[in-house]
Each structure stands twice: as structure tokens, then as C-alpha cells.
C-alpha positions in Angstrom: 6.1 -14.6 25.3 6.8 -15.9 21.8 8.1 -13.8 18.9 7.0 -14.3 15.3 8.1 -12.9 11.9 5.6 -11.7 9.4 5.7 -9.7 6.1 9.3 -10.6 5.2 10.4 -8.9 2.0 13.6 -8.1 0.2 14.8 -5.9 -2.7 16.3 -7.5 -5.8 20.0 -8.1 -5.2 22.1 -6.1 -7.5 25.7 -6.8 -8.4 27.9 -3.9 -7.4 28.1 -1.2 -10.1 25.1 -2.7 -12.0 21.3 -2.3 -11.6 21.2 -0.7 -8.1 24.5 1.2 -8.4 23.0 4.6 -7.9 20.8 3.7 -5.0 22.1 4.6 -1.5 21.9 2.2 1.3 19.2 4.2 3.1 17.1 4.3 -0.1 17.4 0.5 -0.4 16.4 0.0 3.2 13.5 2.5 3.0 12.0 0.6 0.1 11.5 -2.7 2.1 10.7 -0.9 5.3 7.8 1.0 3.6 6.5 -2.2 2.1 6.7 -4.2 5.4 5.0 -1.2 7.2 2.2 -1.2 4.6 1.6 -4.9 5.2 1.3 -4.6 9.0 -0.6 -1.3 8.9 -4.0 -2.9 9.5 -2.9 -3.7 13.1 -3.2 -0.1 14.0 -0.2 -0.4 16.2 2.7 2.0 16.3 6.1 0.6 15.4 8.2 0.4 18.6 11.6 0.4 16.8 13.5 -0.3 13.6 16.6 -2.5 13.9 18.8 -2.7 10.8 22.1 -4.4 10.1 24.8 -2.6 8.1 28.6 -2.9 8.0 30.0 -0.8 5.1 27.8 2.2 4.9 28.5 5.9 5.5 28.1 5.6 9.3 25.5 7.3 11.4 22.3 5.5 12.3 21.1 4.0 9.1 18.0 2.6 10.7 16.7 5.9 11.8 17.5 7.6 8.5 15.8 4.8 6.5 12.8 4.9 8.8 12.3 8.6 8.2 12.9 8.1 4.4 10.3 5.3 4.4 7.7 7.6 5.8 7.3 5.8 9.1 7.0 9.0 11.0 9.3 11.0 13.2 8.1 9.2 16.3 9.5 5.9 15.1 13.1 5.3 16.4 15.8 3.2 14.8 19.1 1.5 15.8 21.8 0.1 13.6 23.6 -3.2 14.3 27.1 -4.1 13.0 28.0 -7.8 13.4 29.7 -7.7 10.0 28.0 -10.0 7.5 25.8 -11.4 10.2 24.3 -8.0 10.9 21.0 -8.5 9.3 20.3 -11.8 11.1 21.5 -10.3 14.4 19.0 -7.4 13.9 16.2 -9.9 13.6 17.5 -11.8 16.7 17.6 -8.6 18.7 14.1 -7.6 17.6 12.8 -11.1 18.6 14.5 -10.9 22.0 12.8 -7.6 22.8 9.4 -8.9 21.8 9.9 -12.1 23.8 10.9 -10.0 26.8 7.8 -7.8 26.5 9.8 -4.7 25.8 8.2 -4.2 22.4 5.1 -5.5 20.5 6.1 -4.6 16.9 9.6 -4.1 15.6 10.8 -3.8 12.0 14.1 -5.6 11.5 16.5 -6.5 8.7 19.5 -5.1 7.0 20.9 -3.2 4.0 24.1 -2.7 2.1 25.2 -0.8 -0.9 28.7 -1.9 -2.0 28.3 0.5 -5.0 27.9 3.6 -2.9 29.9 2.7 0.2 32.3 5.6 0.8 36.0 5.4 -0.1 38.1 5.8 3.0 41.7 6.1 4.0 43.8 6.0 7.2 45.4 9.3 8.4 48.6 8.4 6.5 46.7 8.1 3.3 46.7 4.3 3.1 43.4 3.1 1.6 41.0 1.7 4.2 39.6 -1.5 2.8 37.8 -2.9 5.8 37.5 -2.7 9.6 39.8 -5.0 11.5 38.2 -8.2 12.5 40.7 -8.8 15.4 43.3 -6.7 17.2 47.1 -6.8 16.6 48.5 -10.0 17.7 45.5 -12.1 16.6 44.9 -13.7 13.2 42.9 -11.3 11.0 42.6 -12.9 7.6 40.4 -11.5 4.8 37.5 -13.8 4.2 38.8 -15.2 0.8 42.2 -16.4 2.2 40.3 -17.7 5.3 38.0 -19.7 3.0 41.0 -21.2 1.3 42.4 -22.2 4.7 39.1 -23.9 5.6 39.1 -25.8 2.3 42.5 -27.1 2.9 41.9 -27.9 6.6 38.6 -29.8 5.9 39.7 -31.4 2.6 37.0 -29.7 0.5 38.4 -29.9 -3.0 37.9 -27.7 -6.1 35.5 -30.0 -7.8 33.1 -30.1 -4.9 33.2 -26.3 -4.6 32.6 -25.7 -8.3 29.7 -28.3 -8.2 28.1 -26.4 -5.4 28.5 -23.0 -7.1 27.0 -24.5 -10.3 24.1 -25.8 -8.3 23.5 -22.4 -6.7 23.3 -20.7 -10.1 21.1 -23.4 -11.7 18.7 -23.4 -8.8 18.4 -19.6 -8.6 17.9 -19.4 -12.4 15.1 -22.0 -12.1 13.5 -20.3 -9.1 13.5 -17.0 -10.9 12.0 -18.4 -14.0 9.3 -20.2 -12.0 8.4 -17.0 -10.1 9.4 -18.4 -6.7 11.1 -15.1 -5.8 8.2 -12.9 -7.0 6.2 -12.7 -3.7 9.2 -11.8 -1.6 10.6 -9.1 -3.9 9.9 -5.4 -3.6 11.0 -3.6 -6.8 13.4 -0.7 -6.6 12.1 1.6 -9.4 12.5 -0.4 -12.6 14.7 -3.1 -11.0 12.5 -6.2 -10.4 14.9 -9.2 -10.5 18.2 -10.2 -9.1 21.2 -9.4 -11.3 23.6 -12.3 -10.7 22.1 -15.8 -11.4 23.7 -17.1 -14.5 22.7 -20.4 -16.3 26.0 -20.4 -18.2 28.0 -20.9 -15.0 28.1 -24.7 -15.1 30.7 -26.8 -13.3 32.7 -27.1 -16.6 32.8 -23.3 -17.0 33.6 -22.7 -13.4 36.5 -25.1 -13.7 38.3 -22.5 -15.9 38.5 -19.9 -13.2 41.9 -19.4 -11.6 42.4 -19.6 -7.8 42.0 -16.1 -6.3 43.5 -16.4 -2.8 46.5 -18.8 -2.9 49.9 -17.1 -3.5 51.2 -20.4 -4.9 48.4 -20.7 -7.4 47.4 -24.1 -6.1 44.3 -23.0 -4.3 40.7 -24.1 -4.8 38.7 -20.9 -4.0 38.0 -18.9 -7.1 35.8 -16.0 -8.1 33.4 -18.5 -9.6 32.8 -20.5 -6.4 32.6 -17.3 -4.3 29.9 -14.7 -3.8 29.9 -11.3 -5.5 29.9 -7.8 -3.9 26.3 -6.7 -3.9 23.6 -4.1 -3.2 20.3 -4.9 -1.5 18.1 -4.8 1.6 15.6 -7.0 3.5 13.1 -6.3 6.2 10.4 -8.0 8.2 8.1 -7.3 11.1 8.7 -9.1 14.4 5.7 -9.2 16.7 3.6 -11.4 18.9 1.5 -14.4 17.7 -1.7 -12.6 18.7 -0.9 -9.6 16.5 0.0 -11.8 13.6 -3.3 -13.6 13.9 -5.2 -10.3 14.0 -3.4 -9.3 10.8 -4.2 -12.6 9.2 -0.7 -12.9 8.0 1.3 -16.2 7.8 4.0 -16.2 10.4 7.2 -17.9 11.4 7.9 -18.5 15.1 11.4 -17.8 16.4 12.1 -21.0 18.2 15.7 -20.3 19.2 18.7 -18.2 18.3 22.4 -18.0 19.2 25.6 -16.1 18.6 29.0 -17.7 19.0 32.7 -17.1 18.6 35.6 -19.3 17.6 39.1 -19.1 16.1 39.5 -15.8 14.2 41.9 -17.6 11.8 39.0 -19.7 10.6 36.0 -17.4 10.5 34.2 -19.5 7.9 33.3 -22.1 10.6 31.5 -19.6 12.8 28.1 -20.5 11.6 28.5 -24.1 12.7 29.2 -23.3 16.3 26.3 -20.8 16.5 23.9 -23.2 14.7 24.9 -26.0 17.1 23.9 -23.8 20.1 20.6 -22.8 18.5 19.8 -26.4 17.6 20.5 -27.5 21.1 18.3 -24.7 22.6 15.5 -25.7 20.2 15.9 -29.4 20.9 16.2 -30.0 17.2 18.5 -32.5 15.4 20.3 -31.2 12.2 18.6 -33.9 10.1 15.2 -32.8 11.3 15.4 -29.4 9.6 13.1 -28.9 6.7 15.0 -26.0 5.2 18.4 -24.4 5.7 19.8 -21.1 4.6 23.5 -20.4 5.3 25.2 -17.5 3.7 27.1 -18.8 0.6 30.0 -16.4 0.9 32.2 -19.2 -0.4 31.3 -22.7 -1.3 34.2 -24.0 0.8 33.0 -22.5 4.0 29.3 -23.4 3.4 30.3 -27.0 2.7 32.6 -27.1 5.8 29.7 -25.9 8.0 27.4 -28.5 6.4 29.9 -31.3 7.0 30.5 -30.2 10.6 26.7 -30.2 11.4 25.9 -33.2 9.4 23.2 -31.4 7.4 21.2 -32.8 4.5 22.7 -30.8 1.7 19.4 -31.0 -0.3 17.8 -28.9 2.4 20.4 -26.1 2.0 19.7 -23.1 -0.2 17.1 -25.0 -2.3 16.6 -22.0 -4.6 20.3 -21.0 -4.7 22.2 -18.8 -2.3 24.6 -15.9 -2.2 27.0 -17.4 -4.8 24.2 -17.0 -7.3 22.1 -14.2 -5.8 24.9 -12.0 -4.3 26.0 -11.1 -0.8 25.0 -7.6 0.3 26.9 -8.0 3.6 24.7 -6.2 6.1 21.5 -7.4 4.5 22.5 -11.1 3.8 21.4 -12.5 7.2 18.0 -11.0 6.8 17.8 -12.2 3.3 18.2 -15.7 4.7 15.1 -15.3 6.8 13.1 -13.9 3.9 14.1 -17.0 1.9 13.1 -19.3 4.7 9.7 -17.6 5.0 9.1 -18.0 1.3 10.1 -21.6 1.3 8.2 -22.7 4.5 5.0 -20.8 3.7 4.8 -21.9 0.1 5.3 -25.5 1.0 3.3 -25.6 4.2 6.4 -27.2 5.8 5.9 -27.6 9.5 9.5 -28.7 10.2 11.9 -26.3 11.9 14.3 -24.4 9.7 17.8 -22.8 10.2 19.3 -19.5 9.1 23.0 -19.1 9.9 26.0 -16.8 9.0 29.7 -17.1 9.4 31.3 -13.8 10.3 34.7 -12.2 9.9 36.8 -12.4 13.1 35.5 -15.9 14.0 31.9 -15.3 14.9 28.6 -16.9 14.0 24.9 -16.1 14.3 22.0 -18.6 13.9 18.3 -18.8 14.3 15.7 -21.6 14.3 12.3 -20.7 13.0 9.1 -22.7 12.2 5.9 -22.1 10.4 2.8 -21.5 12.6 -0.8 -21.7 11.5 
């Protein structure tokens, strides 16, 4: 059985401590779940489950809490997925797998994150807890910034190329926002109706003034300007069968293939390439045959390294800007990629397959191939 995606929506993405700073992660998730549920309500079907990605929230089962808050009813269950910043895409993958297997007919899936309201934690000795370990003692466990610096050096991706990509991301996101290309996918959160971060002033010349952020010798190339920002936001969609999508009369994306993969934890920025290669092989699709590509722009260095490794057409990647411009709400970002692909493919009537992929701390990757169906 095939699985398809319909009614893909996202909140505006807020920079941490700005427009969405007072909104809890379950509140953000509930906003998009409620809208997606409204769009698929004419099917008359019950929602079999809600699967949401999250990695920095308060714990507990965010998906169930958000489903209740969204008014989906106490009979709708929920499960929360943590594959770090690939969590939202993994949630969609898991929902699609269940529909394909015949274990569900209608699942809401996506992800949510609130960097602004994530709890402050500490270890028992009082040491601040900054993040979960990506790997156990004895294995490399770099933070993502230093890891991006390592990828840039290993793959020869210089500062100029990274800054140019970051400038492109902002310019394209600003243009897309002005042209209304985000409007149909956005669900307002109270008075917040647009993304915070895209900035037309961040040209390559301006970005060149930023100091390296992750190289102790000051000779690095990864800066705050060519990296993403900490963010708040959520995304959700319905995963169902082609027959139900047709009954609803909603445009749909077919999930053609998906994959997860793992590689060297010292170089986590390359994880998307390995997962994408598996997904492309399963779909029987060559990288240059892709009509659209969305890869999480956590750092320009890692995105460019993944593009180089796969031999992608860079013009197909993040055509309306990516996480460097829009922001990176970790647990939601993978689902945001699918929302963006849906918007791009359905607006352009593009029948070519498309790729969403995330690199993940600890040396993992997750990828999905989708295509528009009539």
C-alpha cells in the first residue's frame, strides 16, 4: 500500500526569545495539529495516531499532550520521537511506514520545538546540562558547530563559499516572503504571521565581517552568519492512503522511499548524504533527476558538503531559503522540509521526485523521497 502526505502546514518560525518566546512547545504543536485535522475532517475518519518529533522539550509525551490541546479528542493517541534534529522527518517516515503496512489509515505527523521555553537543566553535581550526549564515552561527541568546522576543513569548503550560501538563503527567503510563497503553508500563532529571521541586509559582504565561532585558533570558516539560529516552531501533516486523499480532494505527495543511516560520529554533518544515497537507491532516482531538494541548513558548510558528496544541482536546493534564513527549530525542522517540498511541488505542478534530508548529531541521517501525484 502507498502512503501519501496531505495538508502539510507549519507555524511561522520564531527566533529564540523573540516572537514566539512565550509559546510552549505543546502550544506550537497544537496549532498545526488543529489546522491539519480541520483540513482532513471531511474524510470522517478517526485519527489513528499522532507522531511528533521533539528533542529539547520538557519530556513526557509531547504528541499526546499536543493532540489533547489541539482538541483532537481523548481517543486519539500520540507518540513522541527523538532522533535529535531529524526527529520531525523521522516522525513522518514512521507514520508513512505504518500506513504502508496497513496498520493505520490516517496519522498526523510532524515535529515541534521551543528553544525559548526549553527547561534549564543540570547534572546532579550542579554542572549545567547543555545537551544530551550524541555518543558514549570513548567515542567522538563534538557539538555541531565544531563538527561543521571539521567538515569544512576536511572537504575544502572555504569561508567565501559558505558566506555566499548564507547570503543566498536570506535573499531567497526574503523574496519568497515578499511574494507570498510561504502564505499557504503558514498557520498563524496568535498575532505572529511571518518568520522572524530572514534579513535582506545579510549580504555576502556583511557576512564576511562575522568572526569564526568554533575554531580556537580563530582561523575557522564557520560563523554565526553562515549558521542557523536557535528557533521556535512546529510543523504537521496528515499521512494517509491515496484513496483517502482523493476522497478529500486534496493535493498529495506520495512517499516513494525513505531511509535512515549512521556514520562517523566525529563528522555528523555528513549523515544526510548517506541516508539520501540509500533513499535515492531505493527509489531508483539519480540525484540530478530531483526537481526539488530540502536539506536542513544547520550550517552552510555541512549542507555544501552533502551537496558535493551527492552531486546535487545546487539550484534545486532550498529554492526559497533554508534554516540559515528561516531558523532551525530542532525537533520540527525535518517536518518543515516536507512542508516546504509540498509547497514547492504543488505550486509548480512539478512531477519530478524531491528529496528531504537531515544530518543529525552523533553521526546519523534521515532522508525521504516524495513526488507529487494527481
